[in-house]
N, C-alpha and C positions, 0 to 999 in steps of 0.2 A: 564825477569824482575822479580826480587824476590818480594814476597809479593803481587802478583796480584791475583785477583779473577775473574773468568769468570762469566759474566752476560749475560742474554738474554733480549733484549728489542724489542718492536714493535714500529716502527716509521711511521709517515705519509710518503707518497711517495715523497713529496717535500723535506723532510729532508734526506731521503735515497739518492735521486738524488744529493742533495748538497754535502753529504759525498763522493759519488762516483766521483763527479766532482773535489773535492779537491784532491782525490787520483790520478785521471787521470791526473791532471795538473802537478803532480810531486812534489807538495808541501808537501805531506805526503806519507809515505810508505804504510800505511794501514788505513782502516776505524777506527781501534782502536786508532791510533795516532790522527785522526781528533776528535774523541770523547774526548780523554784525553785533547787535546788542548782546546776544548770547555768547558770542566769542569774546567780546570785551569782558563780560562777567567771568568767564572761564579764565581768561588771562589775568584778571585782577586776583582771582582766587589762587591761581598758581603762584603769582608773585607774593601774595600774603603768606602762603605756605613756605615758600623759599625764604622769606624774611624771618619767619618763626624758626625755621630750622637753623639758619645761620646766626641769628641774633640771640636765640634762647636755648634751643636744644643742644647745639654743638658746644657753646660755652659751659652749659651745665654738665654735659658729658665729660668735658675736659676737666672741670673742677672735681667731679667725682673720681675720675681716674687718677688725678694728682693728689687726692686726699684732702682737698680744700672744702669739700662739702660732705656732710654725713648723709647716709642713706638708711632706709628702714625696709625690712622685708615687707612685701605687699600683704602677705597674710597677717602679719602683726598689725599693720595699719587698719585693715578691714576688721580685724577682731576688736580693735579699740573703737572703731566707728560703731560697730554693732553693739558693743557694751554701752557706749554713750547713748545711743538711740534707745536701748532697752531701759536705761536709767531715766531718760526723759519721759518715755511713754508710760513707765510704771508709776510716775508721779501724778499722772492725769487722773 
């Protein structure tokens, strides 16, 4: 693989055993493949969180700060949920 760099890491025994099990199962040809797959998954997760923050959280925050979106106190929301749940379970 071009552009690769060798690195040395110390891992807890449970992580080493996990990598070894993945290779032994035949799902991966080497421990390097397991680590690369894990890093790709971490990168995808980080990118998904960043998209969520920039595309959903920040615009919602801005809308609330600008008064374009109504908010409700969390305690009131949970009280409503509890009351709704109680009403449903009391009917059973």
